[in-house]
N, C-alpha and C positions, 0 to 999 in steps of 0.2 A: 502492500499499500504505499502509496506517496502523497504529500501536502504539500500545499504553496500558500504563502499568504499573498491572497492577491483579492482584491477590492473593487467588490459593482453593487449594483443595487437589490441583489438577493443576500449580500453579507448579513451574517449572522452579527447581533449587537451585544453589549453588555446587558444582560437581565432578561434573554431569549433564553425561550427552552428547546432543546433539540432532542429528538427522540432517535436513538440509533438503533440500529441491525437487532441488539441485543431485545429492544422494548425497556429499554431502562431511560429513563428521562433524565437530562443533564441541562441545568443553568449555566448559562456562558458567564464566569464571573470576569475573565480575560481572554478579547478574542483573539491575542498571541498563543493561546493555547489551542491550537485546533489543531497539532499532531495527534493528539493525544485522542482525540476523539475521531480520527481514522483509526489510527493503530488499537482503540477497542473496539470498534466496528470489525476490522482484520480479529483480533482476538476474539471475538465472539460469533464470527463467521466460521473460523477451522474449528472453534470447540464445538460446534454444529455441526457441519459440516464433515470432518475428516475423523477417522480415529487415531486419534495422536495419544500419546501418554507423555511427551515432554512437549513443551513450547518455550521458546529462547526470542524475545524480542530483541531490536538492538534500533535505537533511533537518539537522533541529538533530540532529546526531550526536555533538557531544562537546563538554564543559565545557571541556576542555585548550584550544580553537579560543579560548575568549572568554581565557581567563588569555593566549595566542600574540597574540593582534589585539588585543583588547578589541571595544568593538562598532562600530567605524567601518567594519573589512574582513570581509567573508567570506571563510573559509578554502577555497583551490581546491587541489585535487590531481587531476592527473593525467599518466600519464606520455606523453601525446602534444603535443608540444611544439606544434603547427598549432590545436588544439583548442582549449590550454591560452589562445593566443595570442588565438585569435578571442573566446572567453569576457570574457578579462581587455580587449579594445577595447572587446566590446559593454558591459560594467560602466564601463567610463570615458565610452561617449559618452551613456549614460543615468543618468549617477550614480547608481549600484550599485556600489561598488565592492570589487571582489574583491582576495584578494593569494595569490598562487601560494607553495604550499608542498611541500616535496620529497615525489617518490616516487618508489621505488626499488627496484628486486630484494632487497637485501639486508634489505629491511623485514619480509620474509617470516618469518627468523629469531624474531623476536619476538614473532608469533604461532605459534608451531608450538606444539604439545600433546604431551605425553607420553603421555594415551590416546585422542586422537582425531587428527584430520587437522590441526586449527587449534584456535585458542583465540578467545573473542571479546573478547578486549582482551590487550594485551601486557602480556608480563613482562622484566625486572622493573618492575611496577606504578608508572603513573604517568611512563614514559618514552614520547617519544614519540607522546604521546594520537593527535593527529589523525591525525598520517601513519600512525600503524598503523594506525588505523579504516579510514582511504581503502585501503589496502594489503589490509585484511581485505577488503573490498568488492570489490576487482580478482580476488579471488581467483572471483570469482561471475559473471565475465563473460566471454563468449569470446574469446580475446586477438586475433582479426582485428575486432573492435568496437574502434573510439573509443572511450574511456571518459573521464568524467572525474566530479569527486564537488564540490559546494557544499557547505560545512558552515557554517550558519546558524547554529549555536546561538547565534554573540554577536550576528547582524545582528538575528534577526527580532523581539527584543522588547527595548525599552531601557527604562530606568530615569530620563532625560535626555535631554531634544532640544536640539540645537543647530539641527536643521533645518528649513528653513521647511516643507517639503512632509510632512512628519508630525510626529505629537507622539508622547507619552509611550505606550509601550505596544508592539501590533503594528507592525511595519512593513511587511512585504510584501516584504523583504529578499529578490532574486532575481526576483521577477518581472517588472519592468522590463529586466530581465538577461536572461532568458531569453525574453521577448517580443523584443526586440532581435534576439537570436540565431536564433530560430525564422524572423524575418521579414528576414534576411538576411546573419546572423553568416558568413562565411567560414571554411570549415578546408579 
């Protein structure tokens, strides 16, 4: 799935309510958080239509991950310890480092909405931005599916490079890690 920030007369606005593929309504609290709506629909679609046991998302989800981790580590969120450990190990093995951030059931209270099932960003604004975005995405994956999200907003594109294997610009963050995971990561 892909999303682009593009403005036209049909764009949603703060306070609008969007109902996605899963049938859950989402209050638009921030129009810059459109990618997670598309990713939520993709999660719901895959959960419903494919017999998967594990689902791993990767996206430039939040600017907050850059504040938390900088450009050296991709943010990892998962409520499945074995899956998280496998992704961490794969990242170490191929020098595509990730750092596990907490995700826990109580985070859902930050994305609850008054006028919809959920909000697309946390309240109060600015608190726990990365992990509440992860908690938002988890709401659209069948609970029986092992799930993880890799937030590459800090690692996908860098302004300075101290690494010999890529230069300034796009890094391909997550590609080596996911390749290692698909080729033999254990969960």
